[in-house]
N, CA and C atoms of all chains as a GROMACS GRO file, in nm:
protein
  588
    1MET      N    1   2.175   5.204   7.909
    1MET     CA    2   2.220   5.098   7.828
    1MET      C    3   2.218   4.965   7.899
    2LEU      N    4   2.203   4.860   7.819
    2LEU     CA    5   2.209   4.719   7.877
    2LEU      C    6   2.330   4.651   7.817
    3ARG      N    7   2.413   4.605   7.903
    3ARG     CA    8   2.526   4.528   7.855
    3ARG      C    9   2.507   4.372   7.878
    4HIS      N   10   2.539   4.305   7.764
    4HIS     CA   11   2.526   4.162   7.760
    4HIS      C   12   2.665   4.095   7.760
    5VAL      N   13   2.684   4.000   7.842
    5VAL     CA   14   2.817   3.943   7.852
    5VAL      C   15   2.801   3.783   7.848
    6VAL      N   16   2.868   3.711   7.768
    6VAL     CA   17   2.863   3.571   7.770
    6VAL      C   18   3.009   3.511   7.751
    7LEU      N   19   3.040   3.420   7.836
    7LEU     CA   20   3.174   3.357   7.829
    7LEU      C   21   3.151   3.205   7.806
    8PHE      N   22   3.240   3.152   7.723
    8PHE     CA   23   3.231   3.009   7.691
    8PHE      C   24   3.364   2.939   7.718
    9THR      N   25   3.359   2.808   7.759
    9THR     CA   26   3.472   2.723   7.738
    9THR      C   27   3.434   2.632   7.629
   10TRP      N   28   3.534   2.584   7.548
   10TRP     CA   29   3.502   2.501   7.431
   10TRP      C   30   3.537   2.349   7.466
   11ALA      N   31   3.455   2.270   7.404
   11ALA     CA   32   3.476   2.119   7.426
   11ALA      C   33   3.611   2.071   7.371
   12GLU      N   34   3.663   1.966   7.425
   12GLU     CA   35   3.784   1.913   7.379
   12GLU      C   36   3.769   1.867   7.226
   13GLY      N   37   3.873   1.898   7.143
   13GLY     CA   38   3.860   1.864   6.998
   13GLY      C   39   3.807   1.978   6.917
   14THR      N   40   3.775   2.087   6.975
   14THR     CA   41   3.720   2.203   6.899
   14THR      C   42   3.838   2.247   6.805
   15THR      N   43   3.804   2.276   6.677
   15THR     CA   44   3.903   2.310   6.574
   15THR      C   45   3.917   2.452   6.546
   16GLY      N   46   4.026   2.492   6.491
   16GLY     CA   47   4.047   2.634   6.453
   16GLY      C   48   3.948   2.671   6.351
   17GLU      N   49   3.917   2.581   6.270
   17GLU     CA   50   3.815   2.597   6.163
   17GLU      C   51   3.681   2.632   6.218
   18GLN      N   52   3.646   2.553   6.321
   18GLN     CA   53   3.510   2.578   6.388
   18GLN      C   54   3.509   2.716   6.447
   19LEU      N   55   3.623   2.762   6.511
   19LEU     CA   56   3.632   2.884   6.571
   19LEU      C   57   3.623   3.004   6.470
   20GLU      N   58   3.689   2.973   6.358
   20GLU     CA   59   3.693   3.073   6.248
   20GLU      C   60   3.553   3.094   6.191
   21ARG      N   61   3.478   2.991   6.182
   21ARG     CA   62   3.344   2.989   6.122
   21ARG      C   63   3.251   3.069   6.223
   22LEU      N   64   3.277   3.049   6.356
   22LEU     CA   65   3.197   3.124   6.455
   22LEU      C   66   3.221   3.263   6.449
   23THR      N   67   3.350   3.307   6.440
   23THR     CA   68   3.377   3.451   6.442
   23THR      C   69   3.333   3.519   6.313
   24THR      N   70   3.336   3.444   6.206
   24THR     CA   71   3.277   3.501   6.083
   24THR      C   72   3.129   3.528   6.100
   25ARG      N   73   3.060   3.426   6.146
   25ARG     CA   74   2.918   3.443   6.163
   25ARG      C   75   2.878   3.549   6.268
   26LEU      N   76   2.957   3.551   6.378
   26LEU     CA   77   2.930   3.655   6.476
   26LEU      C   78   2.947   3.797   6.413
   27ALA      N   79   3.043   3.805   6.338
   27ALA     CA   80   3.076   3.942   6.274
   27ALA      C   81   2.964   3.987   6.186
   28GLU      N   82   2.885   3.887   6.137
   28GLU     CA   83   2.774   3.928   6.056
   28GLU      C   84   2.654   3.988   6.126
   29LEU      N   85   2.647   3.952   6.264
   29LEU     CA   86   2.522   3.978   6.335
   29LEU      C   87   2.486   4.133   6.343
   30PRO      N   88   2.584   4.218   6.367
   30PRO     CA   89   2.540   4.360   6.384
   30PRO      C   90   2.478   4.412   6.250
   31GLY      N   91   2.517   4.356   6.137
   31GLY     CA   92   2.454   4.395   6.014
   31GLY      C   93   2.314   4.336   5.991
   32LEU      N   94   2.284   4.231   6.065
   32LEU     CA   95   2.150   4.164   6.054
   32LEU      C   96   2.049   4.210   6.160
   33ILE      N   97   2.114   4.253   6.281
   33ILE     CA   98   2.031   4.288   6.394
   33ILE      C   99   2.057   4.431   6.439
   34PRO      N  100   1.971   4.526   6.388
   34PRO     CA  101   2.002   4.672   6.414
   34PRO      C  102   1.996   4.704   6.562
   35GLU      N  103   1.934   4.631   6.646
   35GLU     CA  104   1.915   4.653   6.788
   35GLU      C  105   2.062   4.650   6.850
   36ILE      N  106   2.159   4.581   6.796
   36ILE     CA  107   2.295   4.576   6.848
   36ILE      C  108   2.359   4.714   6.838
   37GLU      N  109   2.398   4.769   6.952
   37GLU     CA  110   2.471   4.900   6.951
   37GLU      C  111   2.616   4.888   6.953
   38SER      N  112   2.667   4.783   7.020
   38SER     CA  113   2.818   4.755   7.011
   38SER      C  114   2.825   4.604   7.027
   39PHE      N  115   2.928   4.544   6.965
   39PHE     CA  116   2.941   4.394   6.967
   39PHE      C  117   3.087   4.363   6.951
   40ASP      N  118   3.147   4.318   7.064
   40ASP     CA  119   3.287   4.281   7.064
   40ASP      C  120   3.303   4.136   7.102
   41PHE      N  121   3.390   4.060   7.052
   41PHE     CA  122   3.414   3.919   7.090
   41PHE      C  123   3.549   3.875   7.058
   42GLY      N  124   3.598   3.766   7.125
   42GLY     CA  125   3.731   3.722   7.107
   42GLY      C  126   3.775   3.605   7.196
   43SER      N  127   3.881   3.545   7.154
   43SER     CA  128   3.936   3.440   7.244
   43SER      C  129   4.030   3.492   7.351
   44ASP      N  130   4.037   3.403   7.456
   44ASP     CA  131   4.112   3.456   7.573
   44ASP      C  132   4.257   3.494   7.534
   45ALA      N  133   4.310   3.603   7.589
   45ALA     CA  134   4.442   3.658   7.565
   45ALA      C  135   4.549   3.572   7.631
   46GLU      N  136   4.512   3.475   7.712
   46GLU     CA  137   4.609   3.387   7.781
   46GLU      C  138   4.700   3.467   7.868
   47ILE      N  139   4.651   3.557   7.949
   47ILE     CA  140   4.741   3.628   8.046
   47ILE      C  141   4.721   3.566   8.182
   48ASN      N  142   4.600   3.524   8.208
   48ASN     CA  143   4.564   3.458   8.338
   48ASN      C  144   4.538   3.308   8.320
   49GLU      N  145   4.576   3.223   8.422
   49GLU     CA  146   4.537   3.086   8.420
   49GLU      C  147   4.384   3.072   8.453
   50GLY      N  148   4.318   2.960   8.410
   50GLY     CA  149   4.193   2.929   8.454
   50GLY      C  150   4.079   3.010   8.396
   51ASN      N  151   4.113   3.086   8.293
   51ASN     CA  152   4.008   3.166   8.221
   51ASN      C  153   3.915   3.084   8.137
   52HIS      N  154   3.805   3.142   8.096
   52HIS     CA  155   3.724   3.085   7.987
   52HIS      C  156   3.794   3.105   7.856
   53ASP      N  157   3.740   3.038   7.747
   53ASP     CA  158   3.807   3.046   7.622
   53ASP      C  159   3.769   3.154   7.533
   54PHE      N  160   3.638   3.200   7.538
   54PHE     CA  161   3.589   3.289   7.439
   54PHE      C  162   3.483   3.378   7.511
   55GLY      N  163   3.475   3.507   7.465
   55GLY     CA  164   3.374   3.590   7.524
   55GLY      C  165   3.313   3.685   7.419
   56ILE      N  166   3.188   3.728   7.453
   56ILE     CA  167   3.112   3.823   7.369
   56ILE      C  168   3.073   3.930   7.473
   57VAL      N  169   3.092   4.059   7.430
   57VAL     CA  170   3.039   4.174   7.512
   57VAL      C  171   2.962   4.261   7.419
   58ALA      N  172   2.828   4.272   7.440
   58ALA     CA  173   2.750   4.358   7.351
   58ALA      C  174   2.673   4.455   7.430
   59GLU      N  175   2.622   4.565   7.363
   59GLU     CA  176   2.542   4.662   7.426
   59GLU      C  177   2.412   4.680   7.351
   60PHE      N  178   2.314   4.712   7.430
   60PHE     CA  179   2.177   4.738   7.375
   60PHE      C  180   2.115   4.862   7.438
   61ALA      N  181   2.027   4.930   7.368
   61ALA     CA  182   1.967   5.048   7.427
   61ALA      C  183   1.886   5.014   7.559
   62ASP      N  184   1.823   4.898   7.551
   62ASP     CA  185   1.744   4.867   7.663
   62ASP      C  186   1.709   4.718   7.673
   63ARG      N  187   1.631   4.669   7.764
   63ARG     CA  188   1.599   4.533   7.776
   63ARG      C  189   1.534   4.475   7.653
   64ASP      N  190   1.435   4.551   7.608
   64ASP     CA  191   1.350   4.498   7.488
   64ASP      C  192   1.446   4.479   7.369
   65SER      N  193   1.539   4.568   7.347
   65SER     CA  194   1.622   4.556   7.232
   65SER      C  195   1.711   4.428   7.250
   66PHE      N  196   1.754   4.398   7.372
   66PHE     CA  197   1.832   4.283   7.393
   66PHE      C  198   1.749   4.148   7.365
   67VAL      N  199   1.620   4.155   7.413
   67VAL     CA  200   1.534   4.044   7.381
   67VAL      C  201   1.511   4.011   7.234
   68VAL      N  202   1.508   4.124   7.155
   68VAL     CA  203   1.490   4.111   7.008
   68VAL      C  204   1.623   4.041   6.960
   69TYR      N  205   1.736   4.085   7.003
   69TYR     CA  206   1.857   4.011   6.968
   69TYR      C  207   1.857   3.867   7.006
   70ARG      N  208   1.832   3.844   7.135
   70ARG     CA  209   1.838   3.712   7.197
   70ARG      C  210   1.747   3.610   7.112
   71ASP      N  211   1.631   3.659   7.069
   71ASP     CA  212   1.538   3.566   6.995
   71ASP      C  213   1.541   3.579   6.851
   72HIS      N  214   1.634   3.671   6.802
   72HIS     CA  215   1.645   3.683   6.652
   72HIS      C  216   1.685   3.560   6.582
   73PRO      N  217   1.620   3.522   6.470
   73PRO     CA  218   1.663   3.396   6.396
   73PRO      C  219   1.815   3.394   6.361
   74ALA      N  220   1.867   3.499   6.326
   74ALA     CA  221   2.010   3.502   6.290
   74ALA      C  222   2.099   3.467   6.409
   75HIS      N  223   2.051   3.521   6.525
   75HIS     CA  224   2.136   3.482   6.648
   75HIS      C  225   2.114   3.339   6.687
   76GLN      N  226   1.992   3.302   6.682
   76GLN     CA  227   1.960   3.161   6.710
   76GLN      C  228   2.032   3.063   6.616
   77ALA      N  229   2.051   3.103   6.492
   77ALA     CA  230   2.116   3.014   6.398
   77ALA      C  231   2.269   2.997   6.432
   78VAL      N  232   2.333   3.108   6.477
   78VAL     CA  233   2.468   3.101   6.514
   78VAL      C  234   2.486   3.015   6.636
   79ILE      N  235   2.396   3.028   6.740
   79ILE     CA  236   2.395   2.939   6.853
   79ILE      C  237   2.388   2.795   6.815
   80LYS      N  238   2.282   2.764   6.728
   80LYS     CA  239   2.260   2.625   6.696
   80LYS      C  240   2.374   2.565   6.612
   81GLU      N  241   2.410   2.641   6.501
   81GLU     CA  242   2.510   2.582   6.404
   81GLU      C  243   2.662   2.600   6.444
   82CYS      N  244   2.691   2.706   6.521
   82CYS     CA  245   2.834   2.734   6.549
   82CYS      C  246   2.872   2.713   6.695
   83ILE      N  247   2.782   2.747   6.788
   83ILE     CA  248   2.819   2.742   6.930
   83ILE      C  249   2.786   2.609   7.001
   84ALA      N  250   2.663   2.560   6.983
   84ALA     CA  251   2.616   2.438   7.043
   84ALA      C  252   2.712   2.326   7.011
   85PRO      N  253   2.762   2.307   6.894
   85PRO     CA  254   2.842   2.189   6.858
   85PRO      C  255   2.975   2.185   6.938
   86ILE      N  256   3.028   2.303   6.978
   86ILE     CA  257   3.157   2.306   7.038
   86ILE      C  258   3.160   2.356   7.188
   87ARG      N  259   3.043   2.387   7.239
   87ARG     CA  260   3.026   2.444   7.372
   87ARG      C  261   3.048   2.348   7.478
   88ASP      N  262   3.123   2.392   7.583
   88ASP     CA  263   3.139   2.306   7.713
   88ASP      C  264   3.069   2.388   7.820
   89GLN      N  265   3.132   2.490   7.878
   89GLN     CA  266   3.063   2.569   7.983
   89GLN      C  267   3.014   2.704   7.921
   90ARG      N  268   2.913   2.764   7.991
   90ARG     CA  269   2.869   2.894   7.953
   90ARG      C  270   2.838   2.976   8.074
   91ALA      N  271   2.880   3.098   8.078
   91ALA     CA  272   2.846   3.190   8.190
   91ALA      C  273   2.801   3.318   8.123
   92ALA      N  274   2.683   3.372   8.170
   92ALA     CA  275   2.633   3.491   8.107
   92ALA      C  276   2.561   3.582   8.205
   93LEU      N  277   2.552   3.708   8.166
   93LEU     CA  278   2.496   3.806   8.244
   93LEU      C  279   2.446   3.929   8.161
   94GLN      N  280   2.335   3.997   8.208
   94GLN     CA  281   2.304   4.126   8.148
   94GLN      C  282   2.296   4.220   8.259
   95PHE      N  283   2.349   4.338   8.245
   95PHE     CA  284   2.346   4.443   8.354
   95PHE      C  285   2.325   4.583   8.293
   96GLU      N  286   2.256   4.664   8.363
   96GLU     CA  287   2.226   4.804   8.320
   96GLU      C  288   2.353   4.890   8.350
   97THR      N  289   2.390   4.973   8.259
   97THR     CA  290   2.497   5.060   8.280
   97THR      C  291   2.460   5.210   8.257
   98GLY      N  292   2.522   5.306   8.326
   98GLY     CA  293   2.509   5.443   8.295
   98GLY      C  294   2.368   5.496   8.321
   99MET      N  295   4.298   4.776   7.220
   99MET     CA  296   4.243   4.770   7.360
   99MET      C  297   4.228   4.631   7.415
  100LEU      N  298   4.241   4.615   7.544
  100LEU     CA  299   4.221   4.483   7.609
  100LEU      C  300   4.092   4.491   7.684
  101ARG      N  301   4.002   4.402   7.663
  101ARG     CA  302   3.877   4.400   7.751
  101ARG      C  303   3.893   4.285   7.849
  102HIS      N  304   3.860   4.322   7.976
  102HIS     CA  305   3.853   4.228   8.087
  102HIS      C  306   3.715   4.204   8.127
  103VAL      N  307   3.667   4.083   8.136
  103VAL     CA  308   3.540   4.045   8.182
  103VAL      C  309   3.547   3.942   8.293
  104VAL      N  310   3.472   3.964   8.396
  104VAL     CA  311   3.461   3.869   8.510
  104VAL      C  312   3.320   3.862   8.550
  105LEU      N  313   3.266   3.737   8.562
  105LEU     CA  314   3.133   3.717   8.614
  105LEU      C  315   3.137   3.629   8.742
  106PHE      N  316   3.049   3.656   8.837
  106PHE     CA  317   3.048   3.588   8.962
  106PHE      C  318   2.908   3.539   8.996
  107THR      N  319   2.903   3.425   9.065
  107THR     CA  320   2.780   3.394   9.131
  107THR      C  321   2.815   3.399   9.284
  108TRP      N  322   2.710   3.442   9.362
  108TRP     CA  323   2.742   3.470   9.502
  108TRP      C  324   2.696   3.352   9.592
  109ALA      N  325   2.760   3.338   9.702
  109ALA     CA  326   2.727   3.233   9.794
  109ALA      C  327   2.592   3.254   9.859
  110GLU      N  328   2.521   3.151   9.899
  110GLU     CA  329   2.403   3.157   9.971
  110GLU      C  330   2.421   3.246  10.096
  111GLY      N  331   2.325   3.327  10.132
  111GLY     CA  332   2.343   3.412  10.249
  111GLY      C  333   2.407   3.548  10.223
  112THR      N  334   2.454   3.573  10.102
  112THR     CA  335   2.509   3.705  10.067
  112THR      C  336   2.407   3.816  10.092
  113THR      N  337   2.449   3.921  10.158
  113THR     CA  338   2.350   4.020  10.196
  113THR      C  339   2.366   4.143  10.100
  114GLY      N  340   2.253   4.224  10.101
  114GLY     CA  341   2.249   4.348  10.026
  114GLY      C  342   2.355   4.440  10.070
  115GLU      N  343   2.386   4.436  10.203
  115GLU     CA  344   2.493   4.520  10.258
  115GLU      C  345   2.635   4.485  10.198
  116GLN      N  346   2.656   4.356  10.186
  116GLN     CA  347   2.787   4.312  10.132
  116GLN      C  348   2.799   4.354   9.991
  117LEU      N  349   2.686   4.344   9.917
  117LEU     CA  350   2.691   4.392   9.772
  117LEU      C  351   2.709   4.537   9.763
  118GLU      N  352   2.642   4.615   9.856
  118GLU     CA  353   2.662   4.758   9.850
  118GLU      C  354   2.803   4.796   9.876
  119ARG      N  355   2.863   4.731   9.971
  119ARG     CA  356   3.002   4.763  10.007
  119ARG      C  357   3.094   4.734   9.889
  120LEU      N  358   3.065   4.615   9.823
  120LEU     CA  359   3.147   4.580   9.706
  120LEU      C  360   3.127   4.692   9.600
  121THR      N  361   3.014   4.732   9.566
  121THR     CA  362   2.998   4.836   9.459
  121THR      C  363   3.063   4.967   9.493
  122THR      N  364   3.047   4.998   9.624
  122THR     CA  365   3.115   5.128   9.666
  122THR      C  366   3.262   5.121   9.644
  123ARG      N  367   3.321   5.000   9.681
  123ARG     CA  368   3.469   4.986   9.670
  123ARG      C  369   3.508   4.977   9.522
  124LEU      N  370   3.423   4.910   9.440
  124LEU     CA  371   3.462   4.897   9.295
  124LEU      C  372   3.460   5.032   9.236
  125ALA      N  373   3.370   5.117   9.274
  125ALA     CA  374   3.350   5.252   9.215
  125ALA      C  375   3.469   5.344   9.240
  126GLU      N  376   3.543   5.300   9.349
  126GLU     CA  377   3.662   5.378   9.386
  126GLU      C  378   3.781   5.346   9.291
  127LEU      N  379   3.785   5.223   9.231
  127LEU     CA  380   3.909   5.178   9.166
  127LEU      C  381   3.949   5.265   9.051
  128PRO      N  382   3.862   5.317   8.963
  128PRO     CA  383   3.913   5.400   8.856
  128PRO      C  384   3.990   5.524   8.907
  129GLY      N  385   3.955   5.562   9.018
  129GLY     CA  386   4.025   5.688   9.077
  129GLY      C  387   4.158   5.649   9.134
  130LEU      N  388   4.176   5.519   9.162
  130LEU     CA  389   4.299   5.475   9.230
  130LEU      C  390   4.389   5.416   9.128
  131ILE      N  391   4.342   5.367   9.017
  131ILE     CA  392   4.424   5.290   8.926
  131ILE      C  393   4.407   5.354   8.782
  132PRO      N  394   4.498   5.447   8.752
  132PRO     CA  395   4.486   5.526   8.629
  132PRO      C  396   4.492   5.440   8.502
  133GLU      N  397   4.543   5.318   8.513
  133GLU     CA  398   4.537   5.231   8.389
  133GLU      C  399   4.398   5.183   8.348
  134ILE      N  400   4.304   5.203   8.428
  134ILE     CA  401   4.161   5.167   8.391
  134ILE      C  402   4.109   5.266   8.288
  135GLU      N  403   4.068   5.228   8.173
  135GLU     CA  404   4.018   5.314   8.068
  135GLU      C  405   3.869   5.324   8.083
  136SER      N  406   3.799   5.210   8.113
  136SER     CA  407   3.660   5.210   8.128
  136SER      C  408   3.624   5.103   8.230
  137PHE      N  409   3.524   5.115   8.311
  137PHE     CA  410   3.499   5.022   8.419
  137PHE      C  411   3.345   5.018   8.447
  138ASP      N  412   3.282   4.914   8.411
  138ASP     CA  413   3.137   4.897   8.435
  138ASP      C  414   3.111   4.779   8.510
  139PHE      N  415   3.002   4.776   8.591
  139PHE     CA  416   2.975   4.656   8.676
  139PHE      C  417   2.834   4.670   8.716
  140GLY      N  418   2.774   4.549   8.752
  140GLY     CA  419   2.641   4.548   8.797
  140GLY      C  420   2.585   4.410   8.827
  141SER      N  421   2.470   4.406   8.890
  141SER     CA  422   2.398   4.281   8.915
  141SER      C  423   2.321   4.234   8.795
  142ASP      N  424   2.296   4.102   8.786
  142ASP     CA  425   2.221   4.057   8.663
  142ASP      C  426   2.078   4.128   8.658
  143ALA      N  427   2.031   4.151   8.540
  143ALA     CA  428   1.912   4.223   8.510
  143ALA      C  429   1.792   4.126   8.523
  144GLU      N  430   1.817   4.002   8.546
  144GLU     CA  431   1.710   3.903   8.556
  144GLU      C  432   1.615   3.896   8.439
  145ILE      N  433   1.673   3.901   8.320
  145ILE     CA  434   1.598   3.884   8.203
  145ILE      C  435   1.599   3.730   8.163
  146ASN      N  436   1.710   3.674   8.179
  146ASN     CA  437   1.718   3.529   8.146
  146ASN      C  438   1.745   3.445   8.267
  147GLU      N  439   1.698   3.321   8.260
  147GLU     CA  440   1.728   3.221   8.366
  147GLU      C  441   1.867   3.170   8.358
  148GLY      N  442   1.927   3.139   8.474
  148GLY     CA  443   2.056   3.054   8.475
  148GLY      C  444   2.179   3.147   8.461
  149ASN      N  445   2.159   3.281   8.475
  149ASN     CA  446   2.268   3.371   8.462
  149ASN      C  447   2.349   3.374   8.586
  150HIS      N  448   2.465   3.434   8.567
  150HIS     CA  449   2.548   3.456   8.686
  150HIS      C  450   2.489   3.582   8.756
  151ASP      N  451   2.545   3.621   8.879
  151ASP     CA  452   2.484   3.719   8.958
  151ASP      C  453   2.534   3.862   8.935
  152PHE      N  454   2.663   3.867   8.896
  152PHE     CA  455   2.730   3.995   8.896
  152PHE      C  456   2.838   4.000   8.796
  153GLY      N  457   2.863   4.111   8.736
  153GLY     CA  458   2.970   4.118   8.634
  153GLY      C  459   3.041   4.248   8.629
  154ILE      N  460   3.169   4.242   8.590
  154ILE     CA  461   3.257   4.353   8.569
  154ILE      C  462   3.307   4.353   8.429
  155VAL      N  463   3.299   4.465   8.358
  155VAL     CA  464   3.359   4.472   8.227
  155VAL      C  465   3.449   4.594   8.225
  156ALA      N  466   3.574   4.575   8.206
  156ALA     CA  467   3.673   4.686   8.208
  156ALA      C  468   3.757   4.686   8.081
  157GLU      N  469   3.813   4.798   8.048
  157GLU     CA  470   3.902   4.816   7.932
  157GLU      C  471   4.038   4.882   7.980
  158PHE      N  472   4.140   4.826   7.905
  158PHE     CA  473   4.274   4.872   7.927
  158PHE      C  474   4.340   4.898   7.796
  159ALA      N  475   4.442   4.991   7.800
  159ALA     CA  476   4.505   5.015   7.674
  159ALA      C  477   4.583   4.892   7.613
  160ASP      N  478   4.639   4.811   7.704
  160ASP     CA  479   4.706   4.691   7.650
  160ASP      C  480   4.725   4.588   7.769
  161ARG      N  481   4.794   4.484   7.737
  161ARG     CA  482   4.810   4.370   7.839
  161ARG      C  483   4.876   4.424   7.969
  162ASP      N  484   4.988   4.503   7.950
  162ASP     CA  485   5.069   4.549   8.061
  162ASP      C  486   4.977   4.629   8.148
  163SER      N  487   4.894   4.712   8.097
  163SER     CA  488   4.809   4.802   8.183
  163SER      C  489   4.713   4.716   8.270
  164PHE      N  490   4.660   4.608   8.199
  164PHE     CA  491   4.573   4.515   8.274
  164PHE      C  492   4.646   4.453   8.392
  165VAL      N  493   4.769   4.406   8.365
  165VAL     CA  494   4.843   4.342   8.469
  165VAL      C  495   4.869   4.438   8.585
  166VAL      N  496   4.886   4.567   8.562
  166VAL     CA  497   4.905   4.659   8.662
  166VAL      C  498   4.775   4.665   8.752
  167TYR      N  499   4.671   4.665   8.688
  167TYR     CA  500   4.535   4.667   8.761
  167TYR      C  501   4.517   4.543   8.836
  168ARG      N  502   4.551   4.424   8.765
  168ARG     CA  503   4.522   4.292   8.836
  168ARG      C  504   4.606   4.281   8.958
  169ASP      N  505   4.727   4.335   8.963
  169ASP     CA  506   4.811   4.315   9.076
  169ASP      C  507   4.810   4.434   9.168
  170HIS      N  508   4.738   4.540   9.144
  170HIS     CA  509   4.732   4.664   9.213
  170HIS      C  510   4.680   4.633   9.357
  171PRO      N  511   4.745   4.692   9.454
  171PRO     CA  512   4.698   4.666   9.598
  171PRO      C  513   4.551   4.699   9.622
  172ALA      N  514   4.506   4.810   9.560
  172ALA     CA  515   4.368   4.852   9.581
  172ALA      C  516   4.266   4.749   9.517
  173HIS      N  517   4.307   4.689   9.408
  173HIS     CA  518   4.223   4.584   9.342
  173HIS      C  519   4.233   4.452   9.429
  174GLN      N  520   4.350   4.425   9.469
  174GLN     CA  521   4.368   4.301   9.546
  174GLN      C  522   4.293   4.312   9.679
  175ALA      N  523   4.283   4.434   9.731
  175ALA     CA  524   4.212   4.448   9.866
  175ALA      C  525   4.062   4.432   9.846
  176VAL      N  526   4.010   4.482   9.733
  176VAL     CA  527   3.865   4.461   9.700
  176VAL      C  528   3.843   4.309   9.691
  177ILE      N  529   3.928   4.240   9.618
  177ILE     CA  530   3.908   4.088   9.601
  177ILE      C  531   3.902   4.029   9.740
  178LYS      N  532   4.004   4.063   9.824
  178LYS     CA  533   4.028   3.994   9.952
  178LYS      C  534   3.903   4.035  10.043
  179GLU      N  535   3.873   4.161  10.052
  179GLU     CA  536   3.782   4.210  10.157
  179GLU      C  537   3.630   4.201  10.115
  180CYS      N  538   3.604   4.213   9.987
  180CYS     CA  539   3.466   4.233   9.940
  180CYS      C  540   3.413   4.109   9.854
  181ILE      N  541   3.513   4.046   9.777
  181ILE     CA  542   3.455   3.947   9.687
  181ILE      C  543   3.484   3.802   9.743
  182ALA      N  544   3.594   3.779   9.798
  182ALA     CA  545   3.633   3.640   9.842
  182ALA      C  546   3.528   3.593   9.946
  183PRO      N  547   3.483   3.682  10.038
  183PRO     CA  548   3.391   3.629  10.140
  183PRO      C  549   3.250   3.588  10.085
  184ILE      N  550   3.216   3.638   9.972
  184ILE     CA  551   3.080   3.606   9.915
  184ILE      C  552   3.079   3.533   9.791
  185ARG      N  553   3.201   3.499   9.732
  185ARG     CA  554   3.209   3.451   9.604
  185ARG      C  555   3.170   3.292   9.600
  186ASP      N  556   3.095   3.255   9.497
  186ASP     CA  557   3.075   3.109   9.474
  186ASP      C  558   3.151   3.075   9.353
  187GLN      N  559   3.093   3.099   9.225
  187GLN     CA  560   3.165   3.072   9.106
  187GLN      C  561   3.219   3.200   9.043
  188ARG      N  562   3.328   3.180   8.960
  188ARG     CA  563   3.386   3.292   8.894
  188ARG      C  564   3.424   3.243   8.752
  189ALA      N  565   3.387   3.337   8.656
  189ALA     CA  566   3.426   3.301   8.512
  189ALA      C  567   3.490   3.430   8.455
  190ALA      N  568   3.609   3.421   8.400
  190ALA     CA  569   3.677   3.545   8.350
  190ALA      C  570   3.744   3.520   8.220
  191LEU      N  571   3.776   3.635   8.152
  191LEU     CA  572   3.840   3.632   8.024
  191LEU      C  573   3.898   3.767   7.992
  192GLN      N  574   4.013   3.771   7.925
  192GLN     CA  575   4.052   3.899   7.871
  192GLN      C  576   4.068   3.880   7.719
  193PHE      N  577   4.025   3.972   7.638
  193PHE     CA  578   4.044   3.959   7.497
  193PHE      C  579   4.078   4.090   7.429
  194GLU      N  580   4.142   4.084   7.320
  194GLU     CA  581   4.190   4.199   7.252
  194GLU      C  582   4.071   4.251   7.164
  195THR      N  583   4.047   4.384   7.157
  195THR     CA  584   3.942   4.440   7.071
  195THR      C  585   4.002   4.549   6.982
  196GLY      N  586   3.937   4.565   6.858
  196GLY     CA  587   3.970   4.668   6.769
  196GLY      C  588   4.118   4.684   6.714
   0.00000   0.00000   0.00000
């Protein structure tokens, strides 16, 4: 399996409404992109100081399936319409598991 | 469940031997810290440009279990002995799932 992880910090002035719109659109992706095997996301639980604000952890059968997701129009639309307007920092990684 | 995610970039000059030692020590943690429900880690798969170098994704029953892991001597020893000497950037997050 290939695990995809991305963490974001949000720009100053990001609103609850913008975050709600993002989570609604993210929740639609597994139904639109069958290559997604598992898809979890959420805001930081505020246990530790200095964390990022939001994270997505997804799983794919292999590299090719991840690339289909990465380049899929539905995913690209969420990036363009919901993430890019509020994004400050981004940290990402894909790694093989099991 | 609570998901813990941490991504690192490594300092220039980090050796394969240092990474091997880290992965060996990380692999020991689930046996030493029963609060760990799942524990996956690995180096970037080099599919995308600009990614971090290494990531850990772990799951805990709840916040308290995560805090036990965070403060556990075995975990703290891995941070001190294996991560701190090679660490450049760090991005982390904990979020509730399910």
